[in-house]
VEXLO-358018 format. One record per residue (C-alpha): x, y, z; residue in three letters. Coordinates in steps of 0.2 Angstrom, whole numbers, padded with zeros to 4 digits, always signed. Layout:
// residues N
XYZALA...
***
This chain:
// residues 274
+0726+1189-0461UNK+0720+1171-0463UNK+0701+1171-0458UNK+0703+1154-0451UNK+0715+1161-0438UNK+0712+1179-0435UNK+0696+1189-0431UNK+0690+1204-0423UNK+0674+1211-0414UNK+0665+1225-0422UNK+0671+1242-0418UNK+0660+1256-0408UNK+0648+1241-0403UNK+0636+1246-0389UNK+0634+1235-0373UNK+0617+1228-0379UNK+0624+1224-0397UNK+0639+1215-0389UNK+0627+1205-0378UNK+0617+1201-0393UNK+0632+1195-0403UNK+0637+1185-0388UNK+0655+1194-0384UNK+0651+1198-0366UNK+0647+1180-0363UNK+0663+1174-0372UNK+0674+1186-0362UNK+0665+1180-0345UNK+0669+1162-0350UNK+0687+1167-0355UNK+0690+1174-0337UNK+0682+1157-0330UNK+0694+1146-0340UNK+0710+1156-0333UNK+0704+1156-0315UNK+0696+1137-0315UNK+0713+1129-0316UNK+0720+1137-0299UNK+0705+1133-0290UNK+0706+1114-0296UNK+0724+1115-0290UNK+0720+1121-0274UNK+0706+1109-0271UNK+0717+1095-0276UNK+0730+1100-0263UNK+0718+1102-0250UNK+0710+1085-0252UNK+0727+1076-0250UNK+0730+1084-0233UNK+0717+1073-0222UNK+0722+1057-0232UNK+0741+1059-0225UNK+0735+1062-0209UNK+0724+1046-0208UNK+0739+1036-0214UNK+0752+1041-0202UNK+0751+1038-0183UNK+0752+1054-0171UNK+0771+1058-0168UNK+0769+1069-0153UNK+0761+1066-0137UNK+0746+1077-0133UNK+0744+1087-0117UNK+0733+1075-0107UNK+0746+1061-0111UNK+0761+1071-0106UNK+0753+1076-0089UNK+0748+1057-0086UNK+0764+1051-0091UNK+0773+1064-0078UNK+0761+1058-0064UNK+0765+1041-0066UNK+0784+1043-0065UNK+0793+1040-0048UNK+0792+1054-0036UNK+0809+1061-0030UNK+0810+1061-0011UNK+0809+1077-0001UNK+0805+1087-0019UNK+0789+1095-0027UNK+0781+1080-0037UNK+0775+1095-0048UNK+0793+1100-0052UNK+0804+1085-0051UNK+0801+1067-0056UNK+0813+1052-0060UNK+0812+1037-0070UNK+0812+1020-0061UNK+0828+1014-0055UNK+0838+0999-0060UNK+0828+0996-0076UNK+0834+0987-0091UNK+0833+0996-0108UNK+0820+0983-0113UNK+0809+0986-0098UNK+0811+1004-0101UNK+0805+1004-0119UNK+0790+0993-0114UNK+0786+1006-0101UNK+0788+1020-0114UNK+0801+1030-0105UNK+0813+1029-0121UNK+0800+1037-0131UNK+0794+1049-0117UNK+0813+1055-0115UNK+0814+1058-0134UNK+0797+1067-0135UNK+0802+1078-0120UNK+0818+1085-0129UNK+0806+1089-0144UNK+0794+1097-0132UNK+0806+1108-0126UNK+0814+1114-0142UNK+0796+1116-0151UNK+0789+1131-0140UNK+0804+1141-0144UNK+0802+1138-0162UNK+0784+1144-0162UNK+0789+1159-0152UNK+0802+1164-0165UNK+0789+1161-0178UNK+0776+1173-0171UNK+0789+1187-0167UNK+0794+1186-0185UNK+0778+1188-0191UNK+0775+1203-0180UNK+0792+1212-0185UNK+0787+1219-0202UNK+0770+1226-0194UNK+0780+1234-0180UNK+0794+1240-0189UNK+0783+1253-0199UNK+0778+1261-0183UNK+0790+1258-0169UNK+0808+1256-0165UNK+0816+1239-0163UNK+0814+1233-0147UNK+0822+1217-0146UNK+0841+1215-0149UNK+0845+1204-0164UNK+0856+1188-0164UNK+0872+1197-0168UNK+0870+1210-0155UNK+0866+1196-0142UNK+0881+1187-0148UNK+0893+1202-0145UNK+0884+1208-0129UNK+0889+1191-0122UNK+0906+1191-0127UNK+0910+1208-0119UNK+0902+1203-0102UNK+0914+1199-0088UNK+0922+1181-0088UNK+0919+1169-0073UNK+0935+1164-0066UNK+0939+1146-0070UNK+0923+1143-0081UNK+0919+1141-0099UNK+0916+1158-0105UNK+0905+1151-0118UNK+0894+1144-0104UNK+0896+1156-0090UNK+0897+1175-0088UNK+0895+1189-0075UNK+0881+1201-0078UNK+0881+1220-0073UNK+0877+1217-0056UNK+0891+1204-0055UNK+0879+1189-0054UNK+0884+1173-0062UNK+0873+1169-0077UNK+0872+1153-0088UNK+0870+1155-0107UNK+0856+1142-0108UNK+0846+1150-0095UNK+0839+1164-0105UNK+0822+1172-0101UNK+0818+1160-0086UNK+0815+1164-0069UNK+0829+1155-0059UNK+0844+1165-0050UNK+0855+1160-0065UNK+0843+1166-0078UNK+0846+1183-0088UNK+0839+1195-0100UNK+0848+1207-0113UNK+0843+1223-0104UNK+0843+1241-0111UNK+0855+1252-0101UNK+0844+1267-0105UNK+0827+1260-0104UNK+0818+1258-0121UNK+0803+1267-0115UNK+0814+1283-0110UNK+0822+1283-0129UNK+0836+1271-0126UNK+0842+1263-0143UNK+0842+1244-0147UNK+0861+1244-0150UNK+0875+1236-0145UNK+0882+1251-0135UNK+0865+1251-0124UNK+0865+1231-0121UNK+0870+1223-0105UNK+0868+1206-0097UNK+0856+1206-0081UNK+0848+1194-0071UNK+0829+1191-0074UNK+0826+1198-0055UNK+0837+1212-0057UNK+0829+1218-0074UNK+0812+1218-0067UNK+0817+1228-0053UNK+0826+1239-0064UNK+0811+1241-0075UNK+0813+1260-0083UNK+0824+1268-0069UNK+0838+1279-0077UNK+0851+1280-0065UNK+0854+1263-0056UNK+0871+1259-0046UNK+0879+1242-0047UNK+0876+1238-0028UNK+0856+1242-0031UNK+0856+1230-0044UNK+0865+1217-0034UNK+0854+1220-0019UNK+0838+1216-0029UNK+0845+1201-0038UNK+0841+1184-0033UNK+0851+1178-0019UNK+0862+1163-0024UNK+0881+1161-0020UNK+0887+1146-0029UNK+0902+1137-0025UNK+0912+1127-0038UNK+0905+1110-0033UNK+0888+1116-0035UNK+0892+1125-0052UNK+0900+1107-0058UNK+0882+1099-0053UNK+0873+1113-0063UNK+0884+1112-0077UNK+0882+1093-0077UNK+0864+1093-0076UNK+0862+1106-0090UNK+0877+1100-0103UNK+0879+1083-0098UNK+0898+1087-0095UNK+0909+1100-0085UNK+0922+1111-0096UNK+0935+1121-0088UNK+0952+1126-0094UNK+0962+1110-0098UNK+0948+1100-0090UNK+0933+1090-0099UNK+0922+1079-0087UNK+0909+1069-0096UNK+0894+1061-0087UNK+0892+1043-0088UNK+0877+1034-0093UNK+0868+1021-0081UNK+0876+1007-0091UNK+0894+1014-0090UNK+0892+1017-0071UNK+0886+0999-0068UNK+0902+0993-0077UNK+0912+1006-0068UNK+0905+0999-0051UNK+0908+0980-0055UNK+0925+0985-0060UNK+0928+0992-0043UNK+0920+0977-0034UNK+0932+0965-0044UNK
***
């Protein structure tokens, strides 16, 4: 081989001889050369993050600002101010923008979505760890969809929005894992703690109240579930108002009613007066 291109270390050299000849130092330096470019890359990327944060304005309101914004909103008469508020009435778009209401409404929509996404991320991190030691406890999205579709339909209501649970209670699709009378969970018919599988055949819709009462009970009748559910017998008018408040419209078979904006309502009232 060309000696200007190829060389080899002496064979059968002891550690002391290799150190005297400088071979160990060369090997250590070679390892450093392989590692250093990676560390420089990490350092450069970490230096860029603080620079970006200084150049951009904060997009999300912090918890203190959200609390103060809620407290300055107008109180709803005869309602708990910690649960219900309303924007100032008869405000023009420019005045609402100056007061910050438009930004708050947009941020509120984002804030309602973000906690769900964080929950999904945390559960997805835990899943690989738990799957090695435990059976799946949570129904997947396909099973939830199929469980919803096989539940009993509410008469004269959109089946994509409303169903009856195992006890005959009305539940709304958007009211999953909340505390109200129309809120529901995907329940194991045979309790998970008693060996019930997380399969479609063992899945049913059940209101949150009834699910908590049922707990790990094995043999439960429909009447017992009904008697331990949240009491609420809603008529068509009340369900229309709930649906209007949640979706902004009412869907029934052959009917679709859309909510008006404040601007549209003012035009409608002006037309009636004329």
